[in-house]
C-alpha positions in Angstrom: -55.6 1.8 -12.5 -53.7 -1.5 -12.4 -50.5 0.4 -13.2 -51.1 2.7 -10.3 -51.6 -0.2 -7.9 -48.3 -1.8 -9.1 -46.4 1.5 -8.6 -47.9 1.8 -5.2 -46.8 -1.8 -4.3 -43.3 -1.2 -5.6 -43.1 2.0 -3.7 -44.2 0.3 -0.5 -41.6 -2.5 -1.0 -38.8 0.1 -1.6 -39.9 2.0 1.6 -39.8 -1.2 3.6 -36.4 -2.1 2.2 -35.1 1.4 3.1 -36.6 1.1 6.6 -34.9 -2.3 7.0 -31.6 -0.9 5.8 -31.8 2.1 8.2 -32.7 -0.2 11.1 -29.7 -2.5 10.3 -27.3 0.5 10.1 -28.7 1.8 13.4 -28.0 -1.6 14.9 -24.4 -1.5 13.6 -23.9 1.9 15.0 -25.0 0.6 18.4 -22.6 -2.4 18.0 -19.6 -0.1 17.5 -20.6 2.5 20.1 -17.8 2.6 22.8 -15.9 -0.4 21.4 -12.2 -0.5 20.5 -11.2 -1.2 16.9 -7.6 -2.1 16.3 -6.0 -0.7 13.2 -3.0 -3.0 12.5 0.2 -1.7 10.9 2.7 -4.4 9.8 5.7 -2.2 10.5 7.3 -0.6 13.5 6.5 2.9 14.8 7.9 5.9 12.9 7.5 4.7 9.3 5.2 6.0 6.6 2.4 3.4 7.3 2.5 4.1 11.0 2.2 7.8 10.4 -0.7 7.4 7.9 -2.6 5.1 10.3 -2.2 7.5 13.3 -3.4 10.4 11.1 -6.5 8.4 9.9 -7.4 6.8 13.2 -9.2 9.8 14.9 -11.3 10.5 11.8 -12.3 6.8 11.6 -13.0 6.8 15.3 -15.5 9.6 14.8 -17.3 8.0 11.9 -17.5 4.5 13.6 -18.4 5.8 17.0 -15.6 3.6 18.3 -12.1 4.0 19.7 -9.7 3.2 16.9 -6.2 2.4 18.2 -3.1 1.8 16.1 -1.3 -1.5 16.8 2.1 -2.1 15.3 2.9 -5.7 14.4 6.3 -5.7 12.7 7.7 -8.9 11.2 8.7 -10.4 7.9 7.9 -7.2 6.0 4.3 -7.2 7.3 3.6 -10.8 6.3 3.1 -11.8 10.0 0.5 -9.1 10.4 -1.3 -10.2 7.2 -1.3 -13.8 8.4 -2.8 -12.7 11.7 -5.5 -10.7 10.0 -6.5 -13.6 7.7 -7.4 -15.8 10.7 -8.9 -13.0 12.9 -12.6 -13.2 13.8 -14.8 -11.5 11.2 -16.4 -9.3 13.8 -15.3 -5.9 12.3 -13.2 -5.0 15.3 -9.9 -5.0 13.5 -8.7 -3.7 10.2 -5.3 -3.2 8.7 -3.6 -0.5 6.8 -1.6 -2.8 4.5 1.1 -2.5 2.0 -0.8 -3.9 -0.9 2.3 -4.0 -3.1 4.3 -6.1 -0.7 1.3 -8.3 0.2 0.5 -9.0 -3.4 4.1 -9.7 -4.4 4.7 -12.1 -1.4 1.6 -14.0 -2.6 2.8 -14.1 -6.2 6.1 -15.3 -5.1 4.6 -18.2 -3.1 6.7 -17.3 -0.1 6.7 -20.1 2.5 5.5 -17.8 5.3 2.4 -16.5 3.4 -0.8 -18.0 4.7 -3.2 -15.4 3.4 -4.9 -14.7 0.1 -5.2 -11.0 -0.5 -8.0 -11.4 -3.0 -10.2 -13.2 -0.4 -9.7 -10.6 2.4 -12.3 -7.8 2.6 -11.2 -4.6 0.7 -12.3 -1.4 2.3 -10.5 0.9 -0.1 -7.2 2.5 -1.1 -5.9 5.4 1.0 -3.3 6.4 -1.5 -1.1 5.0 -4.3 2.2 6.8 -5.2 4.9 6.6 -7.7 8.1 5.2 -6.2 11.5 6.9 -6.3 15.2 5.9 -6.2 17.1 7.8 -3.6 20.8 8.1 -2.7 22.7 10.0 0.0 23.0 13.7 -0.6 26.8 13.4 -0.8 26.7 10.5 -3.2 28.6 10.9 -6.5 25.9 8.9 -8.2 23.6 11.1 -10.3 22.7 8.9 -13.3 22.1 5.2 -14.0 25.3 5.2 -16.0 27.2 6.4 -12.8 25.9 3.2 -11.1 27.2 1.0 -13.9 30.6 2.6 -13.5 30.7 2.1 -9.7 32.9 -0.9 -9.9 31.2 -2.7 -7.0 27.7 -3.8 -6.0 25.2 -1.0 -5.2 24.0 -1.7 -1.7 20.2 -1.2 -1.2 18.7 -1.0 2.3 15.4 -2.8 3.0 13.5 -4.4 5.9 12.1 -7.7 4.6 12.0 -10.0 1.7 9.0 -8.4 0.0 8.6 -5.0 1.6 8.3 -2.5 -1.3 11.9 -1.5 -0.7 13.7 -4.8 -1.5 11.4 -5.9 -4.4 11.5 -2.5 -6.0 15.3 -2.5 -5.8 15.5 -6.0 -7.2 13.2 -5.3 -10.1 15.3 -2.1 -10.9 18.6 -4.0 -10.8 17.3 -6.8 -13.0 15.6 -4.6 -15.5 18.6 -2.3 -15.8 21.2 -5.1 -15.5 22.9 -3.5 -12.5 25.3 -5.1 -10.0 23.4 -4.8 -6.8 23.2 -6.2 -3.2 19.9 -6.0 -1.3 20.6 -5.7 2.4 17.6 -6.6 4.6 17.0 -6.5 8.3 16.2 -2.8 9.0 13.1 -2.4 11.1 11.2 -0.2 8.7 11.6 2.4 5.9 12.6 5.1 8.3 15.5 3.0 9.7 16.5 1.9 6.2 16.5 5.5 5.0 18.6 6.5 8.0 21.2 3.9 7.0 21.4 5.5 3.5 21.6 9.1 5.0 24.6 7.9 7.1 26.3 6.5 4.0 26.1 2.9 5.4 24.0 2.0 2.3 24.1 3.4 -1.2 20.4 3.6 -2.1 16.8 3.1 -1.1 13.6 2.6 -3.1 10.6 4.3 -1.5 7.2 5.9 -2.3 7.4 9.5 -3.4 5.6 10.7 -0.3 8.4 9.2 1.9 11.0 10.4 -0.6 9.7 13.9 -0.4 10.2 14.0 3.4 13.7 12.6 3.2 14.7 15.0 0.4 13.2 18.0 2.2 15.1 17.1 5.3 18.3 17.3 3.3 19.2 13.7 4.0 18.8 12.1 0.6 18.7 12.9 -3.1 16.4 11.6 -5.9 17.9 9.9 -9.0 14.8 8.7 -10.8 11.1 8.3 -10.7 10.4 4.6 -11.2 6.9 4.9 -12.6 5.4 6.1 -15.9 3.4 8.9 -14.3 5.1 12.0 -12.8 5.3 12.6 -9.1 3.5 15.5 -7.6 6.5 16.1 -5.4 9.2 15.7 -8.0 7.6 17.0 -11.3 10.9 17.6 -12.9 12.5 14.3 -11.9 12.8 12.1 -15.0 11.2 8.7 -15.1 13.3 5.6 -15.7 11.4 5.3 -19.0 12.8 8.7 -20.0 16.3 8.0 -18.7 16.9 4.7 -20.4 16.1 3.0 -23.7 14.5 0.0 -22.1 14.3 -3.4 -23.7 10.8 -5.0 -24.0 11.6 -7.3 -21.1 12.7 -4.3 -18.9 9.5 -2.4 -19.8 7.4 -5.4 -18.9 9.1 -5.7 -15.5 8.7 -2.1 -14.7 5.1 -2.0 -15.9 4.2 -5.2 -14.0 5.7 -3.8 -10.8 4.0 -0.5 -11.4 0.6 -2.3 -11.5 1.3 -4.0 -8.2 2.6 -0.7 -6.7 -0.7 1.0 -7.6 -2.3 -1.2 -4.9 -0.6 1.3 -2.5 -1.9 1.7 1.0 -5.0 -0.4 1.3 -7.4 -0.9 4.1 -8.5 -4.5 4.6 -10.5 -6.6 7.1 -10.8 -10.4 7.5 -13.0 -12.2 5.1 -16.7 -12.9 5.7 -17.6 -9.7 7.6 -21.5 -9.7 8.0 -23.1 -7.7 5.1 -24.8 -5.1 7.3 -21.6 -4.5 9.3 -19.5 -4.3 6.2 -21.9 -1.7 4.7 -21.6 0.4 7.9 -17.8 0.2 7.9 -17.5 1.0 4.2 -19.6 4.1 4.6 -17.6 5.2 7.7 -14.3 4.6 5.9 -15.5 6.6 2.9 -16.7 9.5 5.0 -13.4 9.5 7.0 -11.1 9.4 4.0 -13.1 12.1 2.1 -13.2 14.4 5.2 -11.7 17.8 4.0 -10.0 18.1 7.4 -8.2 14.8 7.0 -7.2 15.7 3.4 -5.9 19.1 4.5 -4.0 17.5 7.4 -2.4 15.0 5.0 -1.4 17.8 2.6 0.4 19.7 5.4 2.5 16.6 6.2 2.8 15.5 2.6 0.8 12.3 3.4 -1.7 12.7 0.7 -5.1 10.9 0.8 -6.5 10.0 -2.6 -9.4 7.7 -1.6 -10.4 4.9 -4.0 -13.5 2.9 -3.1 -13.8 -0.8 -2.2 -15.0 -2.0 -5.6 -12.2 -0.4 -7.6 -9.7 -1.6 -5.0 -11.0 -5.1 -5.2 -10.7 -5.0 -9.0 -7.1 -3.8 -8.7 -6.2 -6.5 -6.3 -7.7 -9.2 -8.5 -6.0 -7.8 -11.6 -2.6 -7.6 -10.0 -2.7 -11.1 -8.6 -4.6 -12.8 -11.3 -3.2 -11.1 -14.4 0.0 -13.2 -14.7 0.4 -16.1 -17.0 2.3 -19.1 -15.5 5.3 -18.0 -17.6 5.2 -14.4 -16.3 4.8 -15.6 -12.7 7.9 -17.7 -13.1 9.8 -14.7 -14.5 8.8 -12.6 -11.4 9.6 -15.4 -9.1 13.0 -15.8 -10.7 13.8 -12.1 -10.5 12.8 -11.8 -6.9 14.0 -15.2 -5.7 17.1 -13.5 -4.2 14.9 -11.9 -1.7 13.1 -15.1 -0.5 
């Protein structure tokens, strides 16, 4: 009899908790109804992040019951936008589709302009994470890494900012493989940097395989190597740098470290300290939007794949990538990438 009473009491408590949660979520739905939510992109229009954000925005609008608009805030390889987000009000009315790779590396580097801590921002999930690929102009005589060694001059890589995925990937590649390189910054985004390579103004570019696929299919660029251990879905026959070269332990560590940071991929973040009920509502909305079969199909048509990873796993990845380095390893990374500061 006593056991029955206890079970009844526990059931009542659970019911009340569920009712409270439901009421809280109804209140959050009312909060978002008709409001405008800004989805920040730290790069100019036309690039991969901008395209992803504009693809996702309508689905997230539907799930939030709000008007989600994409706002481009280019500057310093997205550092400016990250800084702005870190001091934004924790009201849930702005989020950012961020380059987790670039954001994490900029923080590891201790760059003077960085005023955010990626691990303290609110992680909503990872949209996608891709292997990265080394591209050259279609007409380039370069077909192997040995061809680059025989070039007789620096290999010119195009990039936008000091730590933008393009420049740091190129610098890691050049250091690990002991290549003579020059990293040229200042392009307004990956699309403009790729155009410079297609025009033969630059020799090479380091981009995600999703972007690489678009450039290669357009007939503008050609892939030399997959820079990750795992194969690319777009370039299944393209050899990895691990297959092309007999890497030293130091080179393997550099590529593996950078691969871990690259796996942060395209992450959705919000300012810190979002109220718990609001965050739960947003997390649920993001998960529904990014798992929507229509969005996934739309992404497949444009080769902008959505492989959603939830907030907990994303948070663990961010903490691992930023907190995994020993002081000596951090100094090594800073030394390798210091040319980009």
